[in-house]
C-alpha positions in Angstrom: 0.0 -0.1 0.1 0.9 3.7 -0.6 -0.1 6.5 1.5 -0.3 10.1 0.0 -0.6 13.1 2.4 -1.4 16.4 0.9 -1.3 19.6 2.3 -0.8 23.6 1.6 -4.4 24.2 0.5 -6.3 27.1 1.4 -8.0 30.5 0.7 -6.2 32.9 -1.6 -7.2 36.0 -3.4 -6.9 36.3 -7.2 -3.1 36.7 -8.3 -2.0 35.2 -5.1 0.2 32.0 -4.8 -0.1 28.7 -3.0 2.2 25.8 -2.5 0.8 22.3 -2.3 2.9 19.3 -0.9 2.2 15.6 -1.4 4.2 13.2 0.9 4.3 9.5 -0.3 5.0 6.7 2.1 4.5 2.8 2.2 5.5 0.4 -0.5 6.6 3.2 -3.1 9.3 1.1 -4.7 8.8 1.4 -8.4 7.1 4.7 -8.2 7.4 6.2 -11.7 5.6 9.5 -11.4 3.4 11.6 -9.5 0.7 13.8 -10.8 -1.8 16.5 -9.5 -5.4 16.4 -10.6 -8.2 18.8 -9.6 -12.1 18.7 -9.5 -14.1 21.8 -9.4 -17.7 21.9 -8.3 -19.8 20.3 -11.0 -17.0 19.4 -13.2 -14.9 16.3 -14.1 -11.6 15.8 -12.5 -8.8 16.9 -14.7 -5.3 16.2 -14.8 -3.1 19.4 -14.0 0.4 18.3 -14.1 2.7 15.3 -13.9 6.4 14.8 -13.2 8.4 11.6 -13.7 11.1 10.2 -11.6 13.6 11.5 -14.0 12.3 14.9 -13.6 10.2 15.3 -16.9 7.1 17.5 -16.5 4.0 18.1 -18.4 1.1 20.8 -17.8 -2.4 21.4 -18.7 -2.7 24.4 -20.9 -4.7 26.2 -18.5 -1.9 26.2 -15.9 1.3 26.5 -18.1 3.4 29.4 -17.0 1.6 29.7 -13.9 2.1 26.4 -12.0 5.3 24.5 -11.4 5.6 20.9 -10.3 8.8 19.6 -8.6 9.8 16.5 -6.6 12.2 15.7 -3.9 12.9 11.8 -4.5 14.9 11.6 -1.3 11.9 12.5 0.6 9.3 10.9 -1.7 7.5 14.3 -1.9 5.8 16.3 -4.8 5.2 19.9 -4.8 2.9 22.3 -6.7 3.7 25.9 -6.8 0.8 27.8 -8.0 1.1 31.5 -9.0 -1.3 34.0 -10.4 -4.1 32.0 -9.2 -7.6 32.7 -10.9 -11.1 32.2 -9.8 -11.3 29.2 -12.2 -8.4 27.3 -10.2 -10.9 26.8 -7.3 -11.1 23.1 -6.9 -10.1 20.1 -4.6 -6.6 19.2 -5.7 -5.6 15.4 -5.5 -2.1 14.0 -5.6 -1.4 10.6 -7.3 1.4 8.2 -7.1 1.9 6.0 -10.3 3.4 2.6 -9.8 3.4 -0.3 -12.3 0.0 -1.7 -12.5 -1.9 1.0 -10.6 -2.0 4.4 -9.2 -2.9 5.7 -5.5 -4.7 8.8 -4.6 -4.5 11.2 -1.7 -7.4 12.5 0.1 -7.4 15.9 -1.6 -6.8 19.4 -0.3 -9.1 22.5 -1.1 -7.9 25.5 -2.9 -10.3 28.4 -3.1 -9.4 31.6 -5.0 -11.7 34.4 -3.8 -11.8 38.0 -3.4 
């Protein structure tokens, strides 16, 4: 089993920044990538960004240039730096760990962008 613990969500004004963290523990041997998804009220869950163990990254068009994913392999932790936040970034953000054959999900952390 793999456990993922997310932190760092909260309330922020438009244009502000937040940094999310996702710490992975348990049987993480072979973990190949970590991703962040988000789900806004009434919308489907969407992939925001992914980072491989080797450091390759990919982003949804909606967050390119504003969000940055990084990871500390020694700590098995992924980070999501979110800058220039917009109202439409409001969502529950979920961290996932990708291993051969399956993925694991965190419990989610709420990000609310509001004035």
